[in-house]
FIKOLZA-1660 file (N, C-alpha, C; in steps of 0.1 Angstrom, whole numbers, plus 5000, padded with zeros to 4 digits):
% residues 140
   i   px   py   pz ch aa at
   1 4791 0813 0311  A  M  N
   1 4788 0816 0325  A  M CA
   1 4801 0819 0332  A  M  C
   2 4802 0830 0339  A  C  N
   2 4814 0834 0347  A  C CA
   2 4813 0828 0361  A  C  C
   3 4824 0821 0365  A  R  N
   3 4824 0815 0378  A  R CA
   3 4835 0822 0386  A  R  C
   4 4832 0824 0399  A  K  N
   4 4842 0829 0408  A  K CA
   4 4844 0817 0418  A  K  C
   5 4856 0813 0420  A  Y  N
   5 4859 0802 0429  A  Y CA
   5 4863 0808 0443  A  Y  C
   6 4858 0801 0453  A  V  N
   6 4861 0806 0466  A  V CA
   6 4868 0795 0474  A  V  C
   7 4877 0799 0483  A  F  N
   7 4884 0791 0492  A  F CA
   7 4874 0786 0502  A  F  C
   8 4868 0795 0508  A  L  N
   8 4857 0794 0518  A  L CA
   8 4849 0807 0517  A  L  C
   9 4837 0807 0521  A  I  N
   9 4829 0819 0521  A  I CA
   9 4827 0823 0535  A  I  C
  10 4832 0834 0540  A  L  N
  10 4831 0838 0554  A  L CA
  10 4817 0838 0559  A  L  C
  11 4807 0842 0551  A  L  N
  11 4794 0844 0556  A  L CA
  11 4784 0832 0554  A  L  C
  12 4790 0821 0551  A  A  N
  12 4782 0809 0549  A  A CA
  12 4788 0798 0558  A  A  C
  13 4780 0791 0565  A  I  N
  13 4785 0781 0575  A  I CA
  13 4778 0768 0572  A  I  C
  14 4786 0757 0572  A  L  N
  14 4781 0744 0569  A  L CA
  14 4783 0734 0580  A  L  C
  15 4775 0725 0581  A  F  N
  15 4777 0714 0591  A  F CA
  15 4776 0701 0583  A  F  C
  16 4787 0694 0582  A  A  N
  16 4787 0682 0574  A  A CA
  16 4785 0669 0582  A  A  C
  17 4780 0659 0576  A  G  N
  17 4778 0646 0583  A  G CA
  17 4768 0638 0575  A  G  C
  18 4759 0633 0583  A  T  N
  18 4748 0625 0576  A  T CA
  18 4740 0634 0568  A  T  C
  19 4737 0630 0556  A  A  N
  19 4729 0638 0546  A  A CA
  19 4716 0641 0553  A  A  C
  20 4712 0654 0551  A  H  N
  20 4699 0659 0555  A  H CA
  20 4698 0660 0570  A  H  C
  21 4708 0658 0578  A  A  N
  21 4707 0659 0593  A  A CA
  21 4705 0674 0596  A  A  C
  22 4698 0676 0607  A  Q  N
  22 4695 0689 0612  A  Q CA
  22 4701 0691 0626  A  Q  C
  23 4712 0698 0626  A  W  N
  23 4719 0700 0638  A  W CA
  23 4718 0715 0643  A  W  C
  24 4714 0724 0635  A  I  N
  24 4713 0738 0639  A  I CA
  24 4698 0741 0643  A  I  C
  25 4697 0746 0655  A  S  N
  25 4683 0749 0659  A  S CA
  25 4680 0763 0659  A  S  C
  26 4690 0772 0658  A  A  N
  26 4687 0786 0657  A  A CA
  26 4700 0794 0652  A  A  C
  27 4697 0805 0646  A  V  N
  27 4708 0814 0641  A  V CA
  27 4704 0828 0642  A  V  C
  28 4713 0837 0647  A  A  N
  28 4710 0851 0648  A  A CA
  28 4723 0859 0645  A  A  C
  29 4721 0871 0640  A  Q  N
  29 4732 0880 0636  A  Q CA
  29 4734 0891 0646  A  Q  C
  30 4747 0896 0647  A  R  N
  30 4750 0907 0655  A  R CA
  30 4759 0916 0647  A  R  C
  31 4760 0929 0649  A  N  N
  31 4768 0939 0643  A  N CA
  31 4766 0939 0628  A  N  C
  32 4753 0939 0624  A  T  N
  32 4750 0940 0610  A  T CA
  32 4752 0954 0605  A  T  C
  33 4755 0956 0592  A  D  N
  33 4757 0969 0586  A  D CA
  33 4746 0972 0576  A  D  C
  34 4735 0965 0576  A  T  N
  34 4724 0967 0567  A  T CA
  34 4711 0968 0573  A  T  C
  35 4702 0976 0567  A  D  N
  35 4688 0977 0572  A  D CA
  35 4679 0967 0565  A  D  C
  36 4685 0959 0556  A  A  N
  36 4677 0949 0548  A  A CA
  36 4669 0940 0557  A  A  C
  37 4657 0935 0553  A  P  N
  37 4649 0927 0562  A  P CA
  37 4654 0912 0562  A  P  C
  38 4663 0909 0553  A  E  N
  38 4668 0895 0552  A  E CA
  38 4677 0891 0564  A  E  C
  39 4672 0882 0572  A  L  N
  39 4680 0877 0584  A  L CA
  39 4687 0864 0580  A  L  C
  40 4698 0861 0587  A  P  N
  40 4704 0848 0584  A  P CA
  40 4693 0837 0586  A  P  C
  41 4694 0827 0577  A  Q  N
  41 4685 0816 0577  A  Q CA
  41 4692 0802 0577  A  Q  C
  42 4685 0793 0584  A  I  N
  42 4690 0779 0582  A  I CA
  42 4683 0774 0569  A  I  C
  43 4691 0770 0560  A  S  N
  43 4686 0766 0547  A  S CA
  43 4676 0755 0548  A  S  C
  44 4666 0755 0540  A  T  N
  44 4656 0744 0540  A  T CA
  44 4660 0732 0532  A  T  C
  45 4671 0735 0524  A  T  N
  45 4676 0724 0515  A  T CA
  45 4691 0722 0519  A  T  C
  46 4696 0710 0517  A  P  N
  46 4710 0707 0521  A  P CA
  46 4720 0712 0510  A  P  C
  47 4732 0712 0513  A  M  N
  47 4743 0716 0503  A  M CA
  47 4742 0707 0492  A  M  C
  48 4742 0713 0480  A  A  N
  48 4741 0705 0467  A  A CA
  48 4745 0715 0456  A  A  C
  49 4749 0709 0444  A  E  N
  49 4752 0718 0433  A  E CA
  49 4740 0727 0431  A  E  C
  50 4743 0740 0428  A  D  N
  50 4733 0750 0426  A  D CA
  50 4725 0755 0438  A  D  C
  51 4729 0751 0450  A  A  N
  51 4722 0755 0462  A  A CA
  51 4725 0770 0464  A  A  C
  52 4716 0778 0469  A  L  N
  52 4717 0792 0471  A  L CA
  52 4728 0795 0481  A  L  C
  53 4735 0806 0479  A  V  N
  53 4746 0810 0488  A  V CA
  53 4741 0821 0498  A  V  C
  54 4733 0830 0494  A  Y  N
  54 4728 0841 0502  A  Y CA
  54 4713 0842 0503  A  Y  C
  55 4708 0850 0513  A  T  N
  55 4694 0852 0514  A  T CA
  55 4689 0863 0504  A  T  C
  56 4698 0872 0500  A  D  N
  56 4694 0883 0492  A  D CA
  56 4700 0883 0478  A  D  C
  57 4706 0872 0474  A  R  N
  57 4712 0871 0460  A  R CA
  57 4708 0858 0454  A  R  C
  58 4710 0856 0441  A  T  N
  58 4707 0843 0435  A  T CA
  58 4720 0835 0432  A  T  C
  59 4731 0839 0437  A  H  N
  59 4743 0832 0435  A  H CA
  59 4742 0817 0440  A  H  C
  60 4748 0808 0433  A  Q  N
  60 4747 0794 0437  A  Q CA
  60 4761 0787 0438  A  Q  C
  61 4761 0777 0447  A  Y  N
  61 4773 0769 0449  A  Y CA
  61 4775 0760 0437  A  Y  C
  62 4788 0758 0433  A  N  N
  62 4792 0748 0423  A  N CA
  62 4805 0742 0427  A  N  C
  63 4808 0730 0421  A  D  N
  63 4820 0723 0423  A  D CA
  63 4823 0721 0438  A  D  C
  64 4813 0714 0444  A  I  N
  64 4813 0712 0459  A  I CA
  64 4821 0699 0462  A  I  C
  65 4830 0699 0471  A  P  N
  65 4836 0686 0475  A  P CA
  65 4826 0676 0480  A  P  C
  66 4828 0664 0477  A  A  N
  66 4818 0653 0480  A  A CA
  66 4814 0653 0495  A  A  C
  67 4824 0655 0504  A  Y  N
  67 4821 0654 0518  A  Y CA
  67 4812 0665 0523  A  Y  C
  68 4810 0675 0515  A  L  N
  68 4801 0686 0520  A  L CA
  68 4787 0685 0514  A  L  C
  69 4785 0676 0504  A  L  N
  69 4772 0674 0499  A  L CA
  69 4762 0668 0510  A  L  C
  70 4751 0674 0511  A  G  N
  70 4741 0670 0521  A  G CA
  70 4742 0678 0534  A  G  C
  71 4753 0686 0535  A  A  N
  71 4755 0693 0548  A  A CA
  71 4744 0704 0550  A  A  C
  72 4742 0708 0562  A  Q  N
  72 4732 0718 0565  A  Q CA
  72 4739 0732 0563  A  Q  C
  73 4732 0742 0558  A  I  N
  73 4738 0755 0554  A  I CA
  73 4731 0766 0562  A  I  C
  74 4739 0776 0566  A  V  N
  74 4733 0788 0571  A  V CA
  74 4736 0799 0561  A  V  C
  75 4725 0805 0556  A  L  N
  75 4726 0815 0546  A  L CA
  75 4725 0829 0553  A  L  C
  76 4734 0838 0548  A  T  N
  76 4734 0852 0553  A  T CA
  76 4731 0862 0542  A  T  C
  77 4730 0874 0546  A  N  N
  77 4727 0885 0537  A  N CA
  77 4740 0890 0531  A  N  C
  78 4741 0890 0518  A  N  N
  78 4754 0895 0512  A  N CA
  78 4756 0909 0514  A  N  C
  79 4745 0917 0517  A  D  N
  79 4747 0931 0520  A  D CA
  79 4755 0934 0532  A  D  C
  80 4758 0924 0541  A  N  N
  80 4767 0926 0552  A  N CA
  80 4782 0925 0549  A  N  C
  81 4785 0924 0536  A  K  N
  81 4799 0922 0533  A  K CA
  81 4809 0933 0537  A  K  C
  82 4804 0945 0540  A  N  N
  82 4812 0956 0544  A  N CA
  82 4814 0957 0559  A  N  C
  83 4809 0948 0567  A  Q  N
  83 4809 0948 0582  A  Q CA
  83 4820 0939 0587  A  Q  C
  84 4831 0944 0591  A  S  N
  84 4842 0935 0595  A  S CA
  84 4839 0928 0609  A  S  C
  85 4830 0934 0616  A  A  N
  85 4827 0929 0630  A  A CA
  85 4814 0921 0630  A  A  C
  86 4809 0917 0618  A  Y  N
  86 4797 0909 0617  A  Y CA
  86 4799 0896 0624  A  Y  C
  87 4789 0892 0632  A  E  N
  87 4789 0879 0639  A  E CA
  87 4776 0872 0638  A  E  C
  88 4778 0859 0639  A  L  N
  88 4766 0850 0639  A  L CA
  88 4766 0842 0652  A  L  C
  89 4754 0841 0658  A  D  N
  89 4752 0832 0669  A  D CA
  89 4745 0820 0664  A  D  C
  90 4751 0808 0665  A  V  N
  90 4745 0796 0660  A  V CA
  90 4743 0787 0672  A  V  C
  91 4731 0781 0673  A  T  N
  91 4728 0772 0683  A  T CA
  91 4727 0758 0677  A  T  C
  92 4734 0748 0683  A  F  N
  92 4734 0735 0678  A  F CA
  92 4725 0726 0687  A  F  C
  93 4719 0716 0681  A  S  N
  93 4711 0706 0688  A  S CA
  93 4719 0693 0690  A  S  C
  94 4730 0692 0684  A  A  N
  94 4739 0680 0685  A  A CA
  94 4753 0683 0681  A  A  C
  95 4762 0675 0683  A  N  N
  95 4776 0677 0679  A  N CA
  95 4777 0677 0664  A  N  C
  96 4785 0685 0658  A  A  N
  96 4787 0686 0644  A  A CA
  96 4801 0691 0640  A  A  C
  97 4805 0690 0628  A  T  N
  97 4817 0696 0623  A  T CA
  97 4813 0709 0616  A  T  C
  98 4819 0720 0620  A  L  N
  98 4816 0733 0615  A  L CA
  98 4827 0737 0605  A  L  C
  99 4822 0741 0593  A  Y  N
  99 4831 0746 0582  A  Y CA
  99 4827 0761 0580  A  Y  C
 100 4837 0769 0580  A  V  N
 100 4835 0783 0578  A  V CA
 100 4841 0786 0564  A  V  C
 101 4834 0791 0555  A  F  N
 101 4838 0794 0541  A  F CA
 101 4844 0809 0541  A  F  C
 102 4855 0811 0535  A  V  N
 102 4862 0824 0534  A  V CA
 102 4864 0827 0520  A  V  C
 103 4859 0838 0515  A  D  N
 103 4860 0843 0501  A  D CA
 103 4875 0845 0498  A  D  C
 104 4880 0839 0487  A  N  N
 104 4894 0840 0485  A  N CA
 104 4898 0853 0478  A  N  C
 105 4889 0862 0477  A  R  N
 105 4892 0876 0473  A  R CA
 105 4895 0885 0485  A  R  C
 106 4895 0879 0497  A  M  N
 106 4898 0886 0509  A  M CA
 106 4912 0893 0509  A  M  C
 107 4913 0904 0515  A  G  N
 107 4926 0911 0516  A  G CA
 107 4932 0915 0503  A  G  C
 108 4924 0917 0492  A  G  N
 108 4929 0921 0480  A  G CA
 108 4934 0910 0470  A  G  C
 109 4932 0898 0475  A  S  N
 109 4936 0887 0466  A  S CA
 109 4928 0887 0453  A  S  C
 110 4934 0882 0442  A  P  N
 110 4926 0883 0429  A  P CA
 110 4915 0872 0428  A  P  C
 111 4915 0862 0437  A  G  N
 111 4904 0852 0436  A  G CA
 111 4908 0842 0425  A  G  C
 112 4899 0832 0424  A  G  N
 112 4902 0822 0414  A  G CA
 112 4905 0808 0420  A  G  C
 113 4903 0798 0413  A  K  N
 113 4905 0784 0418  A  K CA
 113 4920 0783 0422  A  K  C
 114 4922 0777 0434  A  G  N
 114 4935 0775 0438  A  G CA
 114 4942 0787 0444  A  G  C
 115 4936 0798 0446  A  V  N
 115 4942 0810 0452  A  V CA
 115 4938 0811 0466  A  V  C
 116 4948 0812 0475  A  L  N
 116 4945 0813 0489  A  L CA
 116 4941 0827 0493  A  L  C
 117 4932 0829 0502  A  P  N
 117 4928 0842 0506  A  P CA
 117 4938 0848 0515  A  P  C
 118 4938 0861 0516  A  I  N
 118 4947 0868 0526  A  I CA
 118 4939 0870 0538  A  I  C
 119 4942 0863 0549  A  I  N
 119 4933 0863 0561  A  I CA
 119 4939 0871 0572  A  I  C
 120 4948 0881 0569  A  T  N
 120 4953 0890 0579  A  T CA
 120 4941 0897 0585  A  T  C
 121 4942 0898 0598  A  G  N
 121 4931 0904 0606  A  G CA
 121 4920 0894 0609  A  G  C
 122 4922 0881 0606  A  M  N
 122 4912 0871 0609  A  M CA
 122 4918 0860 0618  A  M  C
 123 4926 0864 0628  A  A  N
 123 4933 0855 0637  A  A CA
 123 4923 0846 0644  A  A  C
 124 4910 0850 0645  A  W  N
 124 4900 0842 0652  A  W CA
 124 4899 0828 0646  A  W  C
 125 4901 0827 0632  A  L  N
 125 4900 0814 0626  A  L CA
 125 4909 0804 0632  A  L  C
 126 4922 0807 0633  A  A  N
 126 4932 0798 0639  A  A CA
 126 4930 0797 0654  A  A  C
 127 4927 0808 0660  A  N  N
 127 4925 0808 0675  A  N CA
 127 4914 0799 0679  A  N  C
 128 4904 0797 0670  A  M  N
 128 4892 0789 0674  A  M CA
 128 4895 0774 0668  A  M  C
 129 4906 0772 0662  A  G  N
 129 4910 0758 0658  A  G CA
 129 4906 0755 0644  A  G  C
 130 4902 0765 0636  A  F  N
 130 4899 0762 0622  A  F CA
 130 4912 0760 0614  A  F  C
 131 4912 0750 0605  A  V  N
 131 4923 0748 0596  A  V CA
 131 4918 0748 0582  A  V  C
 132 4928 0751 0573  A  D  N
 132 4925 0751 0558  A  D CA
 132 4923 0737 0554  A  D  C
 133 4912 0733 0547  A  T  N
 133 4910 0720 0541  A  T CA
 133 4917 0719 0528  A  T  C
 134 4921 0730 0522  A  G  N
 134 4927 0730 0509  A  G CA
 134 4917 0728 0498  A  G  C
 135 4904 0728 0501  A  D  N
 135 4894 0726 0490  A  D CA
 135 4889 0740 0486  A  D  C
 136 4885 0741 0473  A  D  N
 136 4878 0752 0468  A  D CA
 136 4864 0749 0465  A  D  C
 137 4855 0759 0466  A  I  N
 137 4841 0757 0463  A  I CA
 137 4838 0769 0453  A  I  C
 138 4831 0766 0442  A  G  N
 138 4828 0776 0432  A  G CA
 138 4814 0783 0436  A  G  C
 139 4814 0795 0431  A  I  N
 139 4801 0803 0431  A  I CA
 139 4799 0808 0417  A  I  C
 140 4788 0806 0412  A  D  N
 140 4786 0812 0398  A  D CA
 140 4783 0826 0398  A  D  C
% end
């Protein structure tokens, strides 16, 4: 089995805390580049080994840090990978910790476990207070 390791995946969002807690009440996309019918979804299952990554692909998460197990996941359509202005509007029903996953193949990086993504052009991450956890998550 071939595995690609990711630093974070830009189009998946997690909310960690109490296992199986439901903090997200709505999600919508803007600036999509696809006509596909798959809309972003609040996953019906919590983050776990082999949890689905996208609405339109069968890729699964692997090698998940323990603190993310049980987190709520927002799944997006992988077909939007070519839209640099893609945005998600997420509505919360309670306070939560938000994790944004960024693919470590960003910016021409070769990817792989322990490889940092090149996030040039993604100043919004730091501007909004996101920091690198230093953790990698695998996708098969």
